[in-house]
C-alpha positions in Angstrom: -31.4 31.5 70.6 -33.2 29.1 68.3 -32.0 31.0 65.2 -28.4 30.9 66.5 -28.7 27.2 67.2 -30.2 26.5 63.8 -27.4 28.4 62.1 -24.9 26.5 64.1 -26.4 23.2 63.0 -26.3 24.4 59.4 -22.7 25.4 59.7 -21.7 22.0 61.1 -23.7 20.3 58.3 -22.0 22.4 55.7 -18.6 21.6 57.1 -19.4 17.9 56.9 -20.4 18.4 53.2 -17.1 20.2 52.7 -15.2 17.1 54.1 -17.1 14.8 51.8 -16.5 16.9 48.7 -12.9 17.4 49.7 -12.4 13.7 50.0 -13.9 13.2 46.5 -11.6 15.8 45.2 -8.7 14.2 47.0 -9.4 10.9 45.4 -9.6 12.3 41.8 -6.6 14.7 42.3 -4.5 11.8 43.7 -5.4 9.7 40.6 -4.4 12.5 38.3 -1.2 13.1 40.2 -0.2 9.5 40.2 -1.0 9.3 36.5 1.8 11.8 35.9 4.2 10.6 38.5 3.8 6.9 37.6 3.3 7.4 33.9 0.1 5.4 33.7 -3.0 5.7 31.6 -6.3 6.0 33.5 -9.3 4.1 32.2 -11.2 6.7 30.2 -13.4 4.9 27.6 -12.7 4.7 23.8 -12.5 8.4 23.2 -9.1 8.8 24.9 -10.1 12.2 26.3 -8.1 11.8 29.4 -4.8 11.3 27.5 -5.6 14.3 25.2 -6.3 16.6 28.1 -3.3 15.3 30.1 -0.9 15.8 27.3 -2.1 19.3 26.4 0.1 22.3 27.4 -2.8 23.7 29.5 -2.2 20.7 31.9 1.0 22.3 33.1 1.8 25.5 35.0 5.5 26.5 35.0 6.3 23.0 33.8 4.6 21.5 36.8 1.4 19.3 36.2 -1.7 21.2 37.2 -2.8 18.0 39.0 -0.1 18.5 41.6 -1.6 21.9 42.5 -5.1 20.4 42.7 -3.9 17.7 45.1 -2.3 20.3 47.4 -5.5 22.4 47.3 -7.8 19.4 48.2 -5.4 18.4 51.0 -5.6 21.9 52.5 -9.4 22.1 52.1 -9.9 18.6 53.7 -7.5 19.5 56.5 -9.5 22.7 57.2 -12.7 20.8 57.3 -11.2 18.4 59.8 -9.8 21.2 62.0 -13.2 23.0 62.0 -14.8 20.0 63.7 -13.0 20.9 67.0 -12.3 24.6 67.2 -13.6 27.9 68.6 -15.6 30.5 66.7 -12.6 32.7 65.8 -10.5 29.9 64.3 -13.6 28.6 62.6 -14.1 31.9 60.9 -10.4 32.2 59.9 -10.3 28.7 58.5 -13.4 29.3 56.5 -12.0 32.5 55.0 -8.9 30.5 53.9 -11.1 27.6 52.5 -13.3 30.1 50.6 -10.1 31.6 49.0 -8.8 28.2 48.1 -12.2 27.3 46.7 -12.4 30.5 44.6 -8.9 29.9 43.1 -9.6 26.3 42.5 -13.0 27.0 40.9 -11.6 29.6 38.5 -8.7 27.3 37.5 -11.0 24.3 37.0 -13.6 26.2 34.9 -10.8 27.6 32.8 -9.3 24.2 32.2 -12.7 22.8 31.3 -13.2 25.6 28.8 -9.9 24.7 27.2 -10.9 21.1 27.1 -14.2 21.7 25.4 -13.2 24.5 23.0 -9.5 23.9 22.2 -8.7 20.2 22.9 -12.2 19.0 22.0 -12.1 16.3 24.6 -13.6 15.4 27.9 -11.6 14.0 30.9 -14.2 12.6 33.3 -11.7 12.9 36.2 -11.0 16.5 35.5 -14.7 17.3 35.1 -15.5 15.6 38.4 -12.8 17.6 40.1 -14.1 20.8 38.6 -17.6 20.0 39.9 -16.3 19.1 43.4 -14.3 22.3 43.7 -17.2 24.5 42.5 -19.5 22.9 45.1 -16.8 23.4 47.8 -16.6 27.1 46.9 -20.4 27.5 47.1 -20.5 25.6 50.4 -17.9 27.9 51.9 -19.9 31.0 51.0 -23.0 29.5 52.6 -21.0 28.5 55.6 -19.7 32.0 56.0 -23.3 33.3 56.0 -24.4 30.9 58.7 -21.4 31.6 60.9 -22.5 35.2 61.3 -25.7 34.0 63.0 -24.3 30.9 64.7 -23.9 30.2 68.4 -20.2 30.1 69.4 -20.8 27.1 71.7 -22.5 25.0 69.1 -20.0 25.2 66.3 -18.1 22.1 67.5 -19.3 19.0 65.7 -20.4 16.4 68.3 -21.9 13.9 65.9 -20.4 10.6 66.8 -20.2 9.1 63.3 -18.2 12.0 62.1 -15.8 11.9 65.0 -14.6 8.7 63.3 -15.0 9.8 59.7 -13.4 13.2 60.0 -10.0 11.7 59.7 -11.1 8.5 57.9 -12.6 10.0 54.8 -9.6 11.8 53.4 -7.3 8.9 54.3 -9.5 6.4 52.7 -9.8 8.6 49.5 -6.0 8.8 49.2 -5.5 5.1 50.0 -8.1 4.0 47.4 -6.5 6.2 44.7 -3.1 4.9 45.5 -4.2 1.3 45.4 -6.0 1.8 42.1 -3.1 3.5 40.5 -0.7 0.8 41.6 -3.0 -1.8 40.2 -3.2 0.1 36.9 0.5 0.4 36.7 1.0 -3.3 37.3 -1.6 -4.2 34.6 -0.1 -1.9 32.1 3.5 -3.1 32.7 2.4 -6.7 32.7 2.5 -8.7 29.4 -0.5 -10.9 28.8 -0.1 -13.9 26.5 -3.0 -15.2 24.4 -3.5 -18.1 22.0 -3.8 -17.4 18.3 -6.9 -19.7 18.3 -8.6 -16.7 19.8 -8.5 -15.1 16.4 -10.7 -17.7 14.8 -8.5 -18.0 11.8 -8.0 -14.3 11.3 -4.3 -13.5 10.4 -2.5 -11.5 13.1 -0.2 -10.3 10.3 -2.2 -9.4 7.2 -1.5 -10.6 3.6 0.1 -7.3 2.7 1.5 -6.0 6.0 2.8 -2.5 6.5 6.2 -3.8 7.7 9.2 -1.8 8.9 12.4 -3.6 9.2 13.6 -6.9 7.7 10.5 -8.9 6.6 12.3 -12.1 7.5 13.1 -10.9 11.1 12.2 -13.7 13.6 10.6 -11.3 16.1 7.6 -9.2 15.0 5.9 -6.4 16.9 2.4 -5.7 15.7 1.1 -2.3 16.6 -2.5 -1.3 16.5 -2.7 2.4 16.3 -4.7 5.5 15.2 -2.9 8.2 13.3 -4.8 10.8 15.2 -3.9 9.4 18.6 -1.6 11.7 20.5 0.2 8.9 22.3 0.7 7.0 19.1 2.3 10.0 17.5 4.7 10.5 20.4 5.5 6.8 20.6 6.2 6.4 16.8 9.8 7.7 16.8 10.6 5.6 19.9 9.2 2.4 18.2 11.2 3.2 15.0 14.4 3.6 17.0 13.8 0.4 18.9 13.3 -1.7 15.7 16.4 -0.1 14.2 18.4 -1.2 17.2 17.9 -4.8 16.1 18.5 -4.9 12.4 17.4 -8.2 10.8 16.1 -9.4 14.1 13.0 -7.3 14.8 10.4 -5.8 12.6 7.2 -3.7 13.1 3.9 -4.4 11.5 1.4 -1.5 11.6 -2.4 -2.1 11.7 -5.2 0.3 12.1 -7.5 0.6 15.1 -9.6 3.7 14.7 -10.9 5.5 17.8 -14.5 6.5 17.1 -14.2 9.9 18.7 -11.4 10.9 16.3 -13.4 12.4 13.5 -10.6 12.5 10.9 -9.1 9.0 11.7 -11.0 7.2 8.8 -9.7 9.7 6.3 -6.1 9.6 7.6 -6.1 5.8 7.6 -7.6 5.5 4.1 -5.0 8.0 2.8 -2.3 5.8 4.5 -3.6 2.8 2.6 -3.5 4.6 -0.7 0.0 5.8 0.1 0.9 2.1 0.8 -0.3 1.2 -2.8 2.4 3.6 -4.0 5.0 2.3 -1.7 4.9 5.5 0.5 3.1 4.2 3.6 5.8 5.0 6.1 6.7 8.3 4.4 3.1 9.4 4.7 2.4 8.2 8.2 5.6 9.6 9.7 5.0 13.0 8.0 1.5 13.1 9.4 2.4 12.1 12.9 5.4 14.4 13.1 3.4 17.3 11.7 0.7 16.9 14.4 3.2 16.8 17.2 0.9 15.0 19.6 -2.4 16.7 18.7 -5.6 15.2 17.4 -6.4 15.9 13.7 -9.5 18.1 13.3 -9.5 18.9 9.6 -8.2 17.5 6.3 -5.3 20.0 5.8 -2.7 18.2 7.9 -3.5 15.0 6.0 -3.1 16.7 2.7 0.2 18.3 3.8 1.5 14.9 4.9 0.6 13.5 1.5 2.4 16.3 -0.3 5.5 15.8 2.0 5.5 12.1 1.1 5.6 13.0 -2.7 2.0 12.0 -3.3 -0.8 13.8 -5.2 -3.5 14.8 -2.6 -6.1 15.4 -5.3 -5.8 12.0 -6.8 -6.0 10.4 -3.4 -9.1 12.4 -2.4 -10.8 11.3 -5.7 -10.0 7.7 -4.9 -11.6 8.1 -1.5 -14.9 8.9 -3.1 -15.2 5.3 -4.1 -16.7 3.5 -1.1 -16.0 0.2 -2.7 -12.2 0.9 -2.8 -10.1 -1.9 -1.3 -8.6 0.6 1.2 -11.7 0.5 3.3 -11.8 -3.3 3.4 -8.2 -3.4 4.7 -9.0 -1.0 7.5 -12.1 -3.1 8.3 -9.9 -6.3 8.3 -7.6 -4.7 10.8 -10.5 -3.8 13.1 -11.8 -7.4 13.0 -8.4 -8.7 14.2 -8.2 -6.1 16.9 -11.7 -6.9 18.2 -10.9 -10.6 18.2 -7.8 -10.0 20.4 -9.6 -7.6 22.6 -7.8 -4.3 21.8 -9.5 -1.4 23.6 -7.2 1.5 23.0 -4.2 2.8 21.1 -1.4 2.1 20.9 -1.6 -1.6 21.6 1.4 -3.8 20.9 1.6 -7.5 20.2 5.0 -9.3 20.6 5.4 -12.3 18.3 8.2 -14.7 18.9 8.6 -18.2 17.2 7.5 -21.0 19.4 5.7 -18.7 21.9 2.2 -17.4 22.3 1.8 -13.8 21.2 1.9 -11.3 24.1 -0.2 -8.1 24.3 0.9 -4.9 26.0 0.0 -1.3 26.1 2.1 1.8 26.1 3.8 1.4 29.5 4.3 -2.3 28.9 6.1 -1.5 25.7 8.2 1.1 27.3 9.3 -1.4 29.9 10.1 -3.8 27.1 12.3 -1.2 25.4 14.1 -0.6 28.6 14.8 -4.2 29.4 17.1 -6.9 27.9 14.2 -9.2 27.0 14.7 -8.9 23.3 18.4 -9.5 23.6 17.6 -12.7 25.5 15.0 -13.8 23.0 17.4 -13.2 20.1 20.1 -15.3 21.8 17.6 -18.1 22.4 16.5 -18.1 18.7 20.1 -18.0 17.5 21.0 -20.9 19.7 18.3 -23.0 18.1 19.6 -22.5 14.6 
């Protein structure tokens, strides 16, 4: 009798652990799902690993984001944990079999995706890694629970712990609610446009002495973009930004500045080659060839850089020779860009600064700029400027 009772207690405890792990997984899966649905960027540190993993083809199954399947899986596992709190032995066993199957499928899928992240994408998404750990622990917990159930007392499988009577529904709901609130907050901050005073720069020029400018240099409205040539999002945004500037000839121009992400190993080489290309009047030819050739993937070796140089009509050998000189001015230009970005508070790429005469510069990230492109704000600003002439 004591052994049966002890096994029942262990089974109930393991079910509680399942609920906690399921709620953690729910929170993470909800964030990843809303990232896709709301087109937001989750905070992920300077490496940008989350964006790289999210944009890789392995993040989709039959054109559907894998995060959606993960969310459904965690909802089912959490629901099973809740149902097991008040059920008989037969249903307890049946529900556990289902949960074990879901845990097995989820664990295999999660471990496979982590393998792809580490060996193919060469990036780490903390959210995906947390989900993989939670799902693996859920699977292990279900196996242990199955073993204890074989020895458990039928009458003692119902969880009578008063704190968990309240938490059994509360934990999953709270997890979903917190993820939803956090995602909404992120969406608002990304879409928002924050103004700042140029005095913040401490005398550093927001537009350099020899800017990489696309569009009419006398255009009244300037968009300064801080980007990394190895950044997948920057690569995908580049054609859209170009099209946007071309929509307002003589009114809007783009100025490109470097902001290298430390975890992108080839970014310094790509940026330095871009500066050499600029000296030969081929900056845009080179950068567009490079970003188009990478098609939203990080640069991991020098060959794509050399191919882009050749496509831009440049001599890669001469450029590589010049890069050997650590005192070359190209390195100072890249450093100058970083100083300005740090003074502004740039944290990731791409970051856009909207400059309009008579107004404080405004800083925005990807979603904010997409909103700008889809609005009539630029048209209104142009009309205001024309009216003042």
